[in-house]
C-alpha positions in Angstrom: -19.8 -131.0 -230.3 -20.8 -134.6 -231.0 -24.2 -135.8 -229.7 -23.9 -139.5 -229.3 -26.6 -142.1 -228.9 -25.9 -145.6 -227.8 -28.4 -148.3 -228.7 -26.9 -151.3 -226.8 -25.4 -152.1 -223.5 -23.1 -151.0 -220.8 -20.0 -152.1 -222.7 -20.4 -149.0 -224.9 -21.6 -146.7 -222.2 -18.6 -147.6 -220.1 -16.2 -146.4 -222.7 -16.3 -142.8 -221.4 -15.1 -143.3 -217.8 -12.1 -145.4 -218.7 -10.1 -142.6 -220.4 -11.5 -140.2 -217.8 -13.9 -138.4 -220.1 -17.2 -136.9 -219.0 -20.4 -138.2 -220.6 -22.1 -135.2 -222.1 -25.0 -135.2 -224.6 -25.3 -139.0 -224.5 -28.6 -140.8 -225.0 -28.3 -144.4 -223.7 -30.9 -146.9 -224.8 -30.5 -150.3 -223.2 -32.2 -153.5 -222.0 -34.1 -153.8 -225.2 -34.1 -155.9 -228.4 -34.7 -154.9 -232.0 -37.9 -156.8 -232.2 -39.2 -155.1 -229.1 -38.1 -151.6 -230.3 -40.4 -152.0 -233.4 -43.3 -153.6 -231.6 -46.5 -151.8 -230.3 -46.6 -150.7 -226.6 -47.8 -153.3 -224.1 -51.5 -152.5 -223.8 -52.6 -151.8 -220.2 -49.1 -151.5 -218.8 -49.0 -149.1 -215.9 -45.5 -147.8 -214.9 -44.9 -147.1 -211.2 -44.2 -143.5 -210.2 -40.9 -144.4 -208.7 -38.4 -147.3 -209.3 -39.8 -150.5 -207.7 -38.0 -153.2 -205.9 -34.7 -151.4 -205.5 -34.1 -150.7 -209.2 -32.1 -147.6 -210.0 -33.5 -144.7 -211.9 -31.9 -145.7 -215.3 -32.8 -149.3 -214.8 -36.4 -148.5 -214.2 -36.5 -146.1 -217.2 -35.0 -148.8 -219.4 -37.8 -151.2 -218.4 -40.6 -148.6 -218.9 -39.1 -147.5 -222.2 -39.1 -151.1 -223.5 -42.7 -151.8 -222.4 -44.1 -148.4 -223.5 -41.9 -148.3 -226.6 -40.4 -144.8 -226.0 -36.9 -145.4 -227.4 -37.4 -144.6 -231.1 -39.1 -141.3 -230.4 -36.3 -140.4 -228.0 -33.7 -141.4 -230.5 -35.1 -139.1 -233.2 -35.6 -136.2 -230.8 -32.0 -136.5 -229.6 -30.8 -135.6 -233.2 -27.5 -137.5 -232.7 -24.4 -136.9 -234.8 -23.3 -140.5 -234.0 -25.3 -143.6 -233.2 -23.4 -146.6 -231.8 -25.1 -150.0 -231.8 -23.9 -152.9 -229.8 -25.8 -156.2 -229.4 -24.6 -157.5 -226.1 -28.0 -156.9 -224.5 -29.4 -159.2 -227.2 -28.9 -162.0 -224.7 -32.2 -161.9 -223.0 -35.3 -163.9 -224.1 -38.2 -162.1 -225.7 -41.7 -162.2 -224.3 -44.7 -162.4 -226.6 -47.6 -160.7 -224.9 -51.0 -159.5 -226.4 -49.8 -158.9 -229.9 -46.5 -157.3 -229.1 -43.0 -158.2 -227.7 -41.0 -157.2 -224.7 -37.4 -157.9 -223.5 -37.2 -160.3 -220.6 -34.3 -158.5 -218.9 -33.2 -159.0 -215.3 -34.6 -155.6 -214.5 -38.0 -156.6 -215.8 -37.8 -159.9 -213.9 -37.3 -158.1 -210.5 -39.5 -155.1 -211.2 -42.8 -156.8 -210.4 -44.3 -155.7 -213.7 -44.7 -159.3 -214.8 -47.4 -159.6 -212.2 -49.5 -156.9 -213.8 -52.6 -158.1 -215.7 -51.1 -156.6 -218.9 -48.1 -159.0 -218.7 -49.5 -162.1 -217.0 -50.1 -163.9 -220.3 -46.5 -163.3 -221.5 -45.0 -166.3 -223.3 -41.2 -166.7 -223.5 -39.4 -166.8 -226.9 -35.9 -168.2 -226.1 -33.1 -166.0 -227.3 -31.3 -168.8 -229.1 -34.4 -170.2 -230.8 -35.0 -170.0 -234.6 -38.2 -168.0 -233.9 -36.3 -165.3 -232.0 -33.7 -165.1 -234.7 -36.3 -164.7 -237.5 -37.9 -161.9 -235.5 -34.5 -160.2 -234.9 -33.5 -160.4 -238.6 -36.8 -158.9 -239.6 -36.4 -156.1 -237.1 -32.9 -155.4 -238.4 -34.4 -154.6 -241.7 -37.0 -152.4 -240.1 -34.3 -150.5 -238.3 -32.4 -149.9 -241.5 -35.5 -148.5 -243.1 -36.3 -146.4 -240.1 -32.8 -144.9 -240.1 -33.1 -143.9 -243.8 -36.6 -142.5 -243.4 -35.9 -140.1 -240.4 -33.4 -137.4 -239.7 -31.2 -140.1 -238.3 -30.0 -140.7 -241.9 -27.5 -137.8 -241.3 -25.9 -139.5 -238.3 -22.7 -141.5 -238.4 -23.7 -145.1 -237.8 -21.3 -147.3 -235.8 -21.5 -151.0 -235.1 -19.5 -151.9 -232.0 -18.7 -155.5 -232.7 -18.3 -157.1 -229.3 -18.6 -160.7 -228.1 -18.5 -162.6 -224.9 -15.0 -163.2 -223.4 -14.0 -166.8 -223.0 -11.3 -165.9 -220.4 -10.8 -163.5 -217.5 -7.9 -162.1 -215.6 -7.8 -162.4 -211.8 -6.3 -160.0 -209.2 -2.9 -161.5 -209.7 -3.0 -161.1 -213.5 -3.5 -164.8 -214.2 -5.7 -165.7 -217.2 -8.6 -168.2 -216.4 -11.3 -169.7 -218.5 -15.0 -169.0 -217.9 -16.8 -172.1 -216.7 -20.4 -171.7 -215.4 -21.9 -168.6 -216.9 -25.4 -167.3 -216.3 -27.6 -164.6 -217.8 -28.7 -164.1 -214.2 -28.8 -166.4 -211.3 -30.5 -169.7 -212.3 -30.3 -169.0 -216.0 -27.3 -170.7 -217.5 -25.8 -169.5 -220.8 -23.5 -171.0 -223.4 -20.7 -168.5 -224.4 -20.0 -170.2 -227.8 -23.7 -170.3 -228.8 -24.1 -166.6 -227.9 -21.0 -165.6 -229.8 -22.1 -167.5 -232.8 -25.5 -165.7 -232.6 -23.8 -162.3 -232.3 -21.7 -163.0 -235.3 -24.9 -163.7 -237.3 -26.6 -160.6 -236.0 -23.6 -158.4 -236.8 -23.3 -159.7 -240.3 -27.0 -159.2 -240.9 -26.9 -155.7 -239.6 -24.0 -154.7 -241.8 -25.7 -156.2 -244.8 -29.0 -154.3 -244.0 -27.3 -151.0 -243.1 -25.0 -149.7 -245.9 -22.4 -147.3 -244.6 -22.3 -148.5 -241.1 -18.7 -148.3 -239.6 -17.3 -151.2 -237.7 -15.3 -150.8 -234.5 -13.9 -153.9 -232.8 -11.1 -154.9 -230.4 -8.3 -157.4 -231.2 -9.2 -159.5 -228.1 -11.9 -159.9 -225.5 -10.7 -160.6 -222.0 -12.8 -160.1 -218.9 -11.6 -158.4 -215.7 -12.4 -159.8 -212.2 -11.8 -156.3 -210.9 -14.3 -154.6 -213.2 -16.5 -151.9 -211.6 -19.6 -154.0 -212.3 -18.1 -157.4 -211.3 -16.9 -160.4 -213.3 -18.9 -161.1 -216.4 -18.0 -162.3 -220.0 -18.7 -158.7 -221.2 -17.0 -156.7 -218.5 -13.6 -156.3 -220.1 -10.1 -155.2 -219.1 -9.4 -151.5 -219.4 -7.3 -152.1 -222.6 -10.4 -153.2 -224.4 -12.3 -149.9 -223.7 -9.3 -147.8 -224.6 -8.9 -149.6 -228.0 -12.5 -149.0 -228.9 -12.4 -145.4 -227.5 -9.5 -144.6 -229.9 -11.5 -145.9 -232.9 -14.5 -143.8 -231.9 -12.4 -140.7 -231.4 -11.1 -141.1 -235.0 -14.8 -141.1 -236.1 -15.4 -137.8 -234.3 -17.5 -139.3 -231.5 
C-alpha cells in the first residue's frame, strides 16, 4: 500500500477526488515555501488553540506548521513510499522576521498572527525578486541534501510540473483568456512572470535532485466550474486525470 506525501498545493491533493479515489495514508504539506521549510521556527510565536478568524482546521495547521517549522519532522515520520512536489504554492511572498523566514499566505494574512509581537517586525521579500529566487535556489539544494540524508532517500521522488493556465473554460464550454489575476484580493499577479519563475524552479530542482521523476500534462486550462472556484491553477478534470494516470504508473 503506497504512503504518499505531497509537498505542494491543492492541485496535487485534488487529484484523488477526480477519479473517485479515497485519500488514504496521505500527508499533505501546503502553504509553505522551500526557504521557510529550512528556516528556524519563529521565536515567540504562540498558536491559537483553535482555528482563528474562520480558518478551517487544515488551513490553520498549515499556517502553524510553517511558522513553527513542523513539516520536515512530519515528513520523515510519515515514511512515505512516494513524495510528490509541486511548486504552485510558491506564489506567495516570503517574510523575513527575527532571523528566520515565513510564507505570507492568504491564511497567514487573515489569521491575525501577523499582529503578534513575534511577527510585527516582519519584512516582505517579494516572490518575484532576485533575493527571493536566491533564497529558493539555496533551499532547493538543502532539500536535496535532506532527502539523501534521511530515510526519505528510499521514497520515489516525483515532480508535478504545473504552471498557471492562461485560459479558462466557461459553463458553455467557451475558452476565454485570463485578464486580471490576483494572488488574493488586492494583490495582482502576472501569469507569464510566475510561469517563467516556475520553469526556473523546476529546472533547478531537477538538477539538484537526481532521480526525480517528472509528471506533467499536455495543456493547462482552468475551469470556471471548479470546486474551489475559477483560478489559473484550478484546472479542468482532464488535467487531473492525465496526471493521475502518470502517478498510477509510478505506483502512487
